[in-house]
C-alpha angles and dihedrals in degrees: 000000000000120000125199122209108229121193118217120201128170093207102054112089094355100078090102090054091049091051090049092051092048091049092051090049090050091052092049093049092046092051092046094056113096106256093199090078095054119108113249114211111218119229116266115279114250091207095251095104131071137173107295138174137160132247120208128226124190123214112198123192109207095165120122100228112000121107118197119218117197113231103173145010127191138169129029098340106146122232140271092060118214121252114302098233127060108198122200107290091017131125137199132190124217123195120211118201112239128202124196112267092358131111110228128183139189123195124202129187126199136180121217117231133188137176097053091322092300102109124064110220105168148307142268129202131174141163123221114211130199117185105202091321089287105086125036133187147154117244137175092029109175135172135179112182143055093312141067136197139235130186131223130187108201116198099240101020137068119277113272133220106198121198116204137172120264 
């Protein structure tokens, strides 16, 4: 009887199979990894955006019987706007969009109403200013009616324009 010596090797002829097995394992491991921890690369900037934020301004009505009805808004006042009416004892907050190293303003005009909002008694206008998001102020504050305004700049709160009776 004649015997033949046959060589057996797991690598010869099965390298394609080994590559296929390794590829399948790679796909399984990749899918099993939590994708929430991956870094998402934002799309390229087209140059139209810059660093922005908003600065808040509070308007406080401390009159006894005057309701203020907003009639116009202009400038960089961020949406959504606060409620249109400020009743006696009420308060609204405006946000002005700020850009780094840029002065932005927002102007608001109100009319004062009394007697269940039936009688016009005067007007109120003011401009909110944000200088690069660092410095804030009220300018061009004007009233004509039985009320006046004062401003306060609390340390850890938005600047306040307070409306009081004469």
